[in-house]
C-alpha positions in Angstrom: 0.4 -0.1 0.3 1.4 4.1 -0.5 0.0 7.0 1.9 1.2 9.9 3.1 4.3 9.6 6.0 1.4 11.2 8.5 -1.1 8.6 7.8 1.1 5.6 7.6 2.4 7.2 10.7 -0.9 6.7 12.6 -2.2 3.5 10.9 -3.3 0.2 12.9 -4.0 -2.2 11.0 -0.6 -3.8 10.4 0.2 -7.1 9.6 4.6 -9.1 9.5 5.6 -8.5 6.0 3.3 -5.6 4.6 4.7 -3.2 2.7 4.4 0.7 2.9 5.8 3.7 0.5 5.1 6.8 1.5 4.2 9.1 -1.3 5.5 11.6 1.3 8.0 12.8 4.0 5.2 14.2 6.5 6.8 12.6 9.4 10.2 12.6 10.2 9.6 8.2 11.0 9.0 7.8 7.1 10.3 8.4 3.6 9.1 9.3 0.8 9.9 6.7 -2.2 11.9 4.2 0.1 9.7 0.4 0.7 9.4 -0.6 3.9 8.3 -4.0 4.9 7.3 -4.6 8.3 9.0 -8.1 9.9 8.4 -11.2 10.6 7.8 -10.3 14.0 5.5 -7.1 13.7 7.6 -5.3 16.0 9.2 -3.1 13.6 9.5 -1.8 10.2 12.7 -2.5 7.7 14.0 -0.3 4.3 13.7 -2.4 1.2 14.9 -0.2 -1.1 15.0 3.4 -2.7 16.1 6.6 -1.4 19.2 8.5 0.0 20.9 6.6 3.2 23.7 7.6 5.4 24.5 4.8 7.1 25.1 6.8 10.5 23.1 4.6 12.5 22.9 1.7 13.4 18.7 1.8 12.1 17.9 -0.4 9.4 16.4 2.4 7.5 19.8 4.3 8.0 21.0 0.7 5.8 22.9 0.2 9.7 26.7 2.2 10.8 29.3 2.5 7.5 31.9 1.6 10.8 30.4 -2.1 10.5 30.3 -2.3 6.8 33.7 -1.1 6.5 34.6 -3.5 9.0 32.4 -6.4 7.7 35.6 -5.5 4.7 38.5 -4.4 5.6 40.1 -7.2 5.1 39.1 -8.7 2.2 39.9 -4.4 0.8 43.6 -3.3 -1.1 42.4 0.8 -0.6 45.4 2.7 -1.6 44.3 6.9 -1.2 46.6 9.6 -1.6 44.7 12.8 -1.6 48.4 14.8 -1.5 51.2 12.6 -2.3 54.2 12.5 -0.4 58.5 11.5 -1.7 58.8 8.9 1.0 55.3 6.6 0.0 56.9 5.2 -2.6 60.3 3.1 -2.2 63.0 3.8 -5.2 63.6 0.5 -6.2 66.4 0.4 -8.6 67.6 3.6 -10.6 70.2 7.1 -11.4 67.5 8.8 -10.1 65.0 10.1 -7.5 62.3 10.7 -5.8 61.7 14.2 -4.4 59.0 16.3 -3.1 58.3 19.7 -5.2 56.7 21.6 -2.0 56.0 24.9 -4.0 53.0 22.4 -6.3 52.6 20.6 -4.3 53.9 17.1 -6.1 56.0 14.7 -6.3 58.8 14.6 -8.8 60.0 11.0 -10.7 63.8 12.4 -11.4 65.6 10.9 -14.3 68.7 12.3 -15.4 70.1 11.8 -19.1 70.1 8.1 -20.0 69.2 7.0 -16.4 66.2 6.4 -14.6 63.9 6.1 -11.6 62.0 3.0 -10.7 59.2 3.6 -8.0 57.1 0.5 -5.9 54.5 0.7 -3.3 54.2 -2.9 -1.4 51.4 -4.6 0.2 49.8 -7.1 1.0 48.8 -9.5 -2.2 46.1 -8.6 -5.4 43.0 -11.4 -6.1 42.9 -10.3 -9.9 39.9 -12.6 -10.1 38.2 -9.3 -9.0 38.0 -6.0 -10.4 40.3 -3.0 -9.2 40.9 0.1 -10.3 44.4 2.6 -10.6 44.3 6.1 -10.9 46.7 8.7 -11.5 46.6 12.5 -11.4 50.3 13.1 -12.8 52.2 14.7 -15.8 55.7 14.2 -17.4 57.9 17.1 -18.2 58.3 16.1 -22.2 56.5 13.9 -24.6 59.6 11.9 -26.8 62.8 10.9 -25.9 61.4 8.8 -22.7 59.6 6.0 -21.9 57.1 6.2 -19.1 55.3 2.9 -17.3 52.9 3.0 -14.8 51.0 -0.3 -14.0 49.9 -2.7 -11.6 52.3 -5.5 -10.5 54.1 -4.2 -14.0 57.8 -4.4 -15.4 59.8 -1.8 -13.8 60.4 0.8 -16.1 64.4 -0.2 -17.2 62.6 -4.1 -17.5 62.1 -5.0 -21.2 58.0 -6.3 -21.6 57.9 -9.9 -20.7 59.9 -9.7 -17.8 58.4 -11.8 -15.5 54.9 -13.7 -15.4 52.4 -12.3 -13.7 49.4 -10.9 -14.3 49.5 -7.5 -14.6 47.8 -4.0 -16.5 48.8 -0.6 -17.3 49.9 2.3 -19.3 53.0 2.9 -21.2 54.8 5.4 -23.4 58.0 4.9 -24.8 59.6 7.0 -27.6 64.2 7.1 -28.3 63.6 8.5 -32.1 62.6 12.6 -30.8 59.1 11.5 -32.0 56.0 12.2 -29.2 54.1 8.9 -28.8 50.3 8.7 -27.5 50.5 6.4 -24.5 49.8 2.6 -24.9 47.5 0.1 -22.4 49.0 -3.6 -21.6 47.8 -5.9 -19.9 49.5 -9.8 -19.5 47.4 -13.2 -17.7 50.4 -14.4 -16.9 53.2 -16.3 -18.3 55.0 -14.6 -21.3 51.9 -13.0 -23.1 51.5 -9.9 -22.9 49.3 -7.2 -25.5 49.3 -3.1 -25.8 46.5 -1.1 -27.5 47.2 2.3 -28.6 45.4 5.2 -27.2 45.8 7.5 -30.9 45.2 11.2 -29.9 46.0 10.7 -26.3 50.0 11.6 -26.0 52.2 12.5 -23.2 50.8 16.3 -22.2 53.9 18.3 -20.9 52.4 20.8 -19.9 49.6 20.8 -17.6 48.2 17.7 -14.8 45.7 14.3 -16.4 44.0 11.9 -14.7 44.7 9.2 -15.8 42.2 6.3 -14.5 43.2 3.1 -15.5 40.3 0.1 -14.9 40.6 -3.6 -14.7 37.5 -6.0 -15.5 38.7 -9.8 -14.7 39.0 -11.6 -18.2 36.9 -8.9 -20.4 39.2 -5.5 -20.5 41.5 -2.9 -19.3 40.0 0.6 -20.1 42.1 3.9 -19.8 40.5 6.6 -19.0 41.7 10.3 -19.9 40.4 13.3 -17.6 37.0 11.3 -17.6 36.9 10.0 -20.9 37.2 6.4 -22.3 40.5 6.4 -24.8 41.3 3.6 -25.6 40.2 -0.1 -24.5 41.7 -3.4 -24.2 40.2 -7.1 -24.3 43.6 -9.3 -24.9 46.2 -10.9 -22.4 43.5 -9.8 -19.6 43.7 -11.7 -16.8 41.0 -13.7 -15.2 42.3 -15.0 -12.0 45.2 -15.5 -9.5 46.8 -13.9 -6.4 49.2 -12.0 -6.6 52.0 -12.5 -4.0 54.8 -10.4 -2.8 55.3 -8.4 -5.7 57.6 -5.8 -5.5 55.8 -3.2 -6.8 52.2 -3.9 -6.8 51.8 -0.1 -8.3 54.6 0.5 -10.0 55.7 4.7 -11.2 58.8 4.7 -13.6 60.4 7.3 -15.6 64.2 6.8 -17.9 65.6 9.9 -20.4 66.3 7.4 -23.5 69.1 10.5 -24.0 72.0 12.5 -22.1 69.4 15.1 -21.5 66.8 14.5 -18.4 63.2 13.7 -17.7 60.5 14.1 -14.9 57.3 12.1 -14.1 55.4 15.0 -11.4 52.7 12.7 -9.1 49.7 14.6 -8.0 47.4 11.8 -6.6 46.9 8.5 -6.1 44.3 5.7 -5.8 44.0 2.7 -6.4 40.6 0.2 -5.8 41.1 -3.9 -5.8 40.9 -6.6 -3.5 42.9 -8.5 -1.2 44.2 -11.6 -1.7 42.3 -14.6 0.0 45.0 -17.3 1.0 46.7 -16.7 4.3 50.7 -16.3 3.1 49.7 -13.6 0.9 46.5 -11.8 1.8 45.7 -10.1 5.6 44.8 -13.2 6.4 
């Protein structure tokens, strides 16, 4: 049945498992267009669907406490959020370059000296490739050519040959040694020696401004690259479908190499990575 909040609040003919929908917000106990079902003991109304709720109380209409939701999922998640990155957030895994803070701009600089490189990494518990994940980077590079940049999830280091390991992986990269401005490519590997990539034509390195890059992974289906919110390219081959990555040296890897004697720099302003943690006792939270 449906009626005003005032009338529903005054209702006396209430039976177990009956359903009602308020047509307005005239009574604070009811929210317009939310479906309520009476519990089997006929002692309380349960919110079934519809309407926004805040998770700010234990009541069914609020959807339960947000802290309860976080606690229930805490050991299943890999959530790495950096709205204000600092150099100390990354290990320098290898290279003659460095990672430093650019305090004037609130950025982190990955510096590759002439003919050198720097490979930065973030580690952590294992990642479950059987479930979705997403990496978002807000960054820019100070040149469009004569450089190699590789950013990805459990991917090869920037100085390592493509296919340098057999882990599942996905990410984005650009490489030039001939002085030509190149477009970004996205890559993925399902594990083993096969690694595929595709070019996001028209989406080159942007040395003049910060750009938001989002890599969205769906197991066995695709890796998609969004640039400033616009879908730039989709890769559907060699996409991982399962597996836990255990003790990988770079859950998230960001690296830059100068392919001539002139230094190259990558500036990172923000990073967000959401994934599911591995489910085994040797690699995950439990």
